[in-house]
C-alpha positions in Angstrom: 0.0 0.0 0.0 2.7 2.4 1.0 4.8 1.6 -2.0 1.8 2.4 -4.3 1.3 5.7 -2.6 4.9 6.7 -3.2 4.7 5.7 -6.9 1.6 7.8 -7.1 3.4 10.7 -5.4 6.3 10.5 -7.9 3.9 10.6 -10.9 2.2 13.7 -9.4 5.6 15.2 -8.7 6.5 15.0 -12.4 3.2 16.7 -13.3 3.9 19.4 -10.7 7.5 19.8 -12.0 6.4 20.5 -15.6 3.8 22.9 -14.5 6.2 24.8 -12.2 8.5 25.8 -15.2 5.9 27.9 -17.0 4.9 31.5 -16.5 1.2 30.5 -16.8 1.7 28.3 -13.8 3.1 31.2 -11.8 0.1 33.4 -12.7 -2.3 30.6 -11.9 -0.7 30.0 -8.5 -0.7 33.8 -7.8 -4.5 33.8 -8.4 -5.0 30.9 -6.0 -3.0 32.6 -3.3 -4.8 35.9 -3.9 -8.2 34.2 -3.7 -7.4 32.9 -0.2 -5.2 35.8 1.1 -7.4 38.7 0.3 -10.5 37.5 2.2 -8.4 36.1 5.0 -7.0 39.6 5.6 -10.6 40.8 6.1 -11.5 37.8 8.3 -8.5 38.3 10.6 -9.0 42.1 10.7 -12.7 41.6 11.7 -11.6 39.7 14.8 -9.2 42.4 15.7 -11.8 45.1 15.2 -14.3 43.4 17.6 -11.9 44.0 20.5 -10.9 47.5 19.2 -14.5 48.7 18.8 -15.4 47.3 22.3 -12.5 49.1 23.8 -13.3 52.4 22.0 -16.9 52.3 23.4 -15.7 51.5 26.9 -13.3 54.4 26.6 -16.2 56.9 26.8 -17.2 55.6 30.3 -14.1 57.1 32.0 -10.5 56.3 32.8 -11.2 53.5 35.3 -13.4 51.6 32.8 -10.9 52.1 30.0 -7.8 51.1 31.9 -9.4 48.1 33.5 -10.8 46.8 30.2 -7.5 47.4 28.5 -5.7 45.5 31.2 -8.2 42.6 31.2 -8.2 42.5 27.4 -4.4 42.3 27.3 -4.1 39.6 30.0 -7.0 37.6 28.5 -5.4 37.7 25.0 -2.1 36.5 26.4 -3.5 33.6 28.4 -6.4 32.6 26.2 -6.8 33.5 22.5 -3.0 33.3 21.8 -3.0 29.7 23.0 -6.2 28.8 21.1 -5.0 30.4 17.9 -1.7 28.6 18.2 -3.2 25.2 18.9 -5.7 25.5 16.1 -2.8 26.1 13.7 -2.1 22.4 14.0 -5.0 21.9 11.6 -3.1 23.8 9.0 -1.0 20.7 8.6 -3.5 18.0 9.3 -6.6 19.3 7.5 -4.6 20.8 4.7 -2.6 17.7 3.9 -5.7 15.4 4.3 -7.6 17.5 1.8 -4.7 17.4 -0.6 -4.6 13.6 -0.2 -8.3 13.4 -0.8 -8.9 11.9 2.6 -11.9 14.1 3.0 -13.5 12.3 6.0 -10.3 13.0 8.0 -10.9 16.7 7.9 -14.1 16.4 9.9 -12.4 14.0 12.4 -9.4 16.3 12.9 -11.7 19.3 13.3 -13.7 17.5 16.0 -10.4 16.5 17.8 -9.4 20.1 17.8 -12.7 21.4 19.1 -12.6 18.8 22.0 -9.0 19.6 22.8 -9.4 23.4 22.8 -12.6 23.2 24.8 -10.8 21.2 27.5 -7.9 23.7 27.5 -10.4 26.5 28.1 -11.4 25.0 31.5 -8.2 25.8 33.4 -7.9 29.1 31.6 -11.4 30.0 32.9 -10.2 29.5 36.5 -7.3 31.8 35.9 -9.7 34.5 34.5 -12.0 34.0 37.5 -9.0 34.7 39.8 -7.8 37.6 37.8 -8.9 40.2 40.4 -6.9 38.5 43.1 -3.9 38.0 40.8 -3.8 41.7 39.9 -4.3 42.8 43.4 -1.4 40.5 44.5 0.9 42.0 41.9 0.2 45.5 43.3 -2.3 46.8 40.8 -4.9 49.4 41.9 -7.7 47.6 43.7 -10.5 49.4 41.8 -8.9 48.7 38.4 -8.2 45.1 39.5 -11.9 44.6 40.6 -13.2 45.9 37.3 -10.7 44.0 35.2 -11.7 40.8 37.1 -15.4 41.4 36.4 -14.7 41.9 32.7 -12.6 38.7 32.5 -15.3 36.6 34.1 -17.9 37.9 31.7 -15.5 37.3 28.8 -15.3 33.5 29.6 -18.2 32.6 27.2 -16.2 34.3 24.4 -13.3 32.0 25.2 -15.3 28.8 24.7 -16.8 30.4 21.5 -13.3 30.8 20.1 -12.5 27.2 21.0 -15.1 26.2 18.5 -14.6 29.0 16.0 -10.9 28.7 15.3 -11.1 25.0 14.3 -14.1 25.8 12.1 -12.1 28.5 10.4 -9.2 26.1 9.7 -11.6 23.5 8.5 -12.9 25.9 5.8 -9.6 27.6 5.1 -7.8 24.4 4.2 -10.5 23.6 1.7 -10.2 27.2 0.2 -13.9 27.9 1.3 -13.0 31.5 2.1 -16.2 33.4 1.0 -18.4 31.9 3.8 -15.9 33.0 6.4 -15.7 36.5 4.9 -19.5 37.0 4.9 -19.8 35.5 8.4 -17.1 37.7 9.9 -18.3 40.9 8.2 -21.9 40.2 9.2 -20.8 39.6 12.8 -18.7 42.8 12.9 -21.5 44.9 11.6 -23.9 43.5 14.2 -21.3 43.8 17.0 -21.3 47.6 16.7 -24.9 48.3 17.6 -24.9 45.2 20.0 -22.0 46.6 22.0 -23.6 50.0 22.1 -26.8 48.6 23.5 -25.0 46.6 26.2 -22.6 49.3 27.2 -24.8 52.4 27.1 -28.5 51.6 26.6 -28.7 48.7 29.1 -26.1 50.4 31.4 -23.9 47.3 31.8 -20.8 49.5 31.4 -17.5 47.7 30.6 -18.9 44.2 31.3 -21.5 45.0 28.6 -18.6 45.0 26.1 -17.6 41.5 27.3 -21.2 40.3 26.9 -21.3 41.7 23.3 -18.0 40.1 22.4 -19.2 36.7 23.6 -22.5 37.0 21.7 -20.6 38.1 18.5 -18.2 35.1 18.7 -20.9 32.6 19.2 -23.0 34.2 16.4 -20.0 33.6 14.1 -19.9 30.0 15.3 -23.6 29.6 14.6 -23.3 31.0 11.1 -20.3 28.9 10.1 -21.8 25.8 11.8 -25.0 26.1 9.8 -23.0 26.5 6.6 -20.9 23.4 7.3 -24.0 21.4 8.2 -26.1 22.3 5.2 -23.7 23.4 2.4 -23.1 20.9 -0.4 -19.5 22.3 -0.5 -18.8 20.5 2.8 -20.7 17.2 1.9 -17.5 15.2 1.4 -15.8 16.4 4.5 -18.8 16.5 6.9 -18.8 13.6 9.4 -20.7 12.9 12.6 -19.0 13.1 15.9 -17.5 9.6 16.7 -14.9 7.9 18.9 -12.4 8.5 16.1 -12.4 12.2 17.1 -11.4 11.3 20.6 -8.8 8.8 19.4 -7.3 11.5 17.1 -6.7 14.0 20.0 -3.2 12.6 20.5 -2.3 13.1 16.9 -3.7 16.6 16.9 -1.9 17.6 20.1 1.4 16.3 18.6 1.2 19.3 16.2 -1.0 21.6 18.2 1.3 21.9 21.2 4.4 23.0 19.2 2.1 25.3 17.1 0.9 26.9 20.3 4.4 27.4 21.6 5.5 28.8 18.3 2.6 31.4 18.2 2.7 32.2 22.0 6.4 32.8 22.1 6.0 35.4 19.3 2.9 37.0 20.9 4.4 37.2 24.4 7.6 38.8 23.3 5.8 42.0 22.5 3.9 41.9 25.8 7.2 41.6 27.6 8.5 44.6 25.8 5.5 46.7 26.9 6.0 45.5 30.5 9.7 46.5 30.3 8.8 49.9 29.0 7.0 50.6 32.3 10.3 50.4 34.1 11.9 53.1 32.0 12.2 56.8 33.0 9.0 58.6 32.2 7.1 55.3 31.9 3.8 57.0 30.9 5.4 58.4 27.7 7.4 55.2 26.9 4.5 52.8 27.5 2.1 55.0 25.5 4.3 55.3 22.5 5.3 51.6 22.4 1.6 50.7 22.8 0.8 52.9 19.8 3.6 51.2 17.8 2.4 47.7 18.8 -1.2 48.6 17.9 0.0 49.8 14.5 2.2 46.8 13.8 -0.6 44.5 14.9 -3.1 46.1 12.4 -0.5 46.0 9.6 0.3 42.4 10.4 -3.2 41.4 9.3 -2.0 41.7 5.7 0.9 39.2 5.9 -1.3 37.1 8.2 -3.8 36.6 5.4 -0.9 35.7 3.0 0.5 33.3 5.5 -2.9 31.5 5.7 -2.9 31.3 1.9 0.6 29.8 1.6 -0.1 27.4 4.5 -3.2 26.1 2.7 -1.5 25.8 -0.7 1.6 24.1 0.6 -0.3 21.6 2.8 -2.7 20.8 0.0 0.1 20.1 -2.5 2.2 18.1 -0.1 -0.8 16.0 0.8 -1.5 15.4 -2.9 2.1 14.3 -3.4 3.1 17.2 -5.6 6.3 18.7 -4.1 7.2 20.8 -7.1 3.8 22.4 -6.9 4.3 23.1 -3.2 7.7 24.7 -4.1 6.0 26.8 -6.7 3.4 28.0 -4.1 6.3 29.0 -1.8 8.1 30.9 -4.5 5.0 32.7 -5.7 3.8 33.6 -2.2 7.2 35.1 -1.2 7.2 37.3 -4.3 3.7 38.5 -3.5 4.4 39.0 0.2 7.6 40.9 -0.5 5.8 43.2 -2.9 2.9 43.9 -0.7 5.0 44.4 2.4 7.3 46.9 0.6 4.2 48.9 -0.5 2.7 48.9 3.0 6.0 49.9 4.7 6.7 52.6 2.1 3.2 54.1 2.5 3.6 54.1 6.3 7.0 55.9 6.0 5.5 58.6 3.7 2.8 59.2 6.3 5.2 59.2 9.3 4.4 62.8 10.3 0.7 62.2 10.7 0.6 58.7 12.2 0.9 60.0 15.7 -2.2 62.2 15.4 -4.4 59.1 14.9 -3.7 58.2 18.5 -2.9 61.4 20.4 -3.0 65.2 20.2 0.0 65.6 22.7 2.9 67.0 20.7 5.4 65.0 22.8 3.7 61.7 21.9 3.3 62.6 18.3 6.9 63.6 17.9 8.1 60.5 19.6 5.9 58.3 17.3 7.3 60.1 14.3 10.8 59.1 15.3 9.6 55.5 15.8 7.9 55.1 12.4 11.1 54.1 10.5 11.5 51.3 13.1 7.9 50.3 12.7 8.4 50.2 8.9 11.4 47.9 9.3 9.4 45.8 11.8 6.6 45.5 9.2 9.0 44.0 6.7 10.6 41.6 9.2 7.4 40.5 10.9 5.7 40.2 7.5 8.3 38.0 6.1 8.6 35.8 9.2 4.8 35.5 9.3 4.7 34.2 5.8 7.6 31.8 6.5 5.8 30.6 9.6 2.8 29.9 7.4 5.0 27.7 5.2 6.2 25.9 8.4 2.6 25.2 9.5 1.7 23.9 6.1 4.7 21.6 6.0 4.4 20.4 9.6 7.6 22.1 10.9 5.9 23.5 14.0 8.4 22.0 16.4 11.3 23.5 14.4 9.5 26.8 14.4 9.1 26.7 18.2 12.8 26.2 18.7 13.6 29.0 16.2 11.2 31.4 18.0 12.6 30.5 21.4 16.2 31.0 20.4 15.8 34.1 18.3 13.4 36.0 20.5 14.2 34.9 24.1 17.9 34.2 23.8 18.6 36.9 21.2 15.9 39.6 21.1 14.8 40.2 24.6 18.3 40.3 26.2 19.4 42.7 23.4 16.3 44.8 24.3 17.3 45.0 27.9 20.9 45.9 27.0 19.9 48.7 24.6 16.9 50.0 26.6 18.4 50.1 30.0 22.2 49.7 30.0 22.8 51.9 26.9 19.9 54.2 27.9 18.2 54.0 24.4 14.9 53.7 26.2 11.9 52.7 24.1 13.9 52.7 20.8 16.3 50.3 22.4 13.6 47.9 23.5 12.0 48.0 20.0 15.4 47.5 18.3 16.1 44.5 20.5 12.9 42.8 19.5 13.7 43.7 15.9 17.0 42.0 16.2 15.3 38.9 17.4 12.8 39.1 14.5 15.7 39.5 12.0 17.4 36.3 13.4 14.1 34.5 13.2 13.4 35.5 9.6 16.9 34.6 8.4 16.8 31.1 10.1 13.3 30.3 8.7 14.4 31.5 5.3 17.4 29.3 5.3 15.3 26.3 6.4 12.8 27.0 3.6 15.5 27.3 0.9 17.2 24.1 2.0 14.0 22.0 2.2 13.7 18.8 0.3 10.1 19.1 -0.9 10.1 15.6 -2.3 10.8 14.2 1.1 8.3 16.5 2.7 5.6 15.2 0.4 6.5 11.6 1.4 6.2 12.6 5.1 2.9 14.2 4.5 1.5 11.2 2.7 2.7 8.8 5.4 1.2 11.1 8.1 -2.2 11.1 6.4 -2.3 7.4 5.4 -0.7 6.0 8.5 
């Protein structure tokens, strides 16, 4: 059986090799990548905007409501969504390669395994959120802010469980290139979230916890829409399966990729949060923290673009490897890197041209605006580095290299980047610029290593590994 699969893979490789040598194949691949990447940018951005819009509305309630909600949102993101997003990324490999190998029933099984695993992970996270007020008070935070942040975190728990179902559903559809339903669902949810949040925060008088209720409803509404689509759409007929014991038996296989995926994502996510915490120890911490928070918000919004491209290349690489077409997978990598480099260059150049007005989008204080202006060139460079490493990470997820990616992130960011940040920010007194430069140095190391790994990859061997994984 295995020998037959390898012969089939070699035949498909020859077809992929011929196709990869033509300009028409490059254009065709660019269309496939664009079809996935464009809508995925909007889908990812919609999730970001749900939190941003909620925070903006709460900001009109006063400083205590704003600061407590911002603190709760940040801590919840670090302990919850970052972990769920990372674990769900294991489906980039499993579902993507299964779909390419035409093992359609396995997509449903893997998705159920992910939902069960993520839901179980949410239980201990919920206890952490329930104890958030005590944790913040213990660390010396203001009692009033700690109390309000704790209330917000408790009311945000339903959103956590909603995302445990939502992210596997998104990966299930993404790996089949069923992008339009996700786009329509996320846009519909975002449009409904705005009046819903206003009603809960202002009309019903729930205050900041009203924003948490609105977020929870919005996430579960997204789950409902996508769930109905999966259940009734003929597009999902071949991959739709009932919940069975196979889903529970597949948890171990899912976790073997989900755990390193989560480590890979969380190490990246947490490095920026550590930088913000370090900025609070600098002289004039209000200014430093405010400016670095503005920079982080800007880079997070701009990252939505390469994030969509990363989702596209992850899907294309995993599909082609699962189908036993290594040359086609290599073509997808080559095409995507060209697209990503072009888009990232345009975005960073536009940001640099607008460097004198960026600060006014966040503050009217001249000191803050001037500081942000001096930081924009660094933000532009970060946009390039983070964009490239984001796309390379997508290639790693599609290929199943999550464990390698976790080691790369650990070494580059925590052995390289953060110590350099401390050296430049505190010992050389470069303050916020030094902290940011340190993280950039880690991102540069990260990008170079991932690039070298990608260039030296034996795609034929990766296709064999993918086929063995799926048919094992």
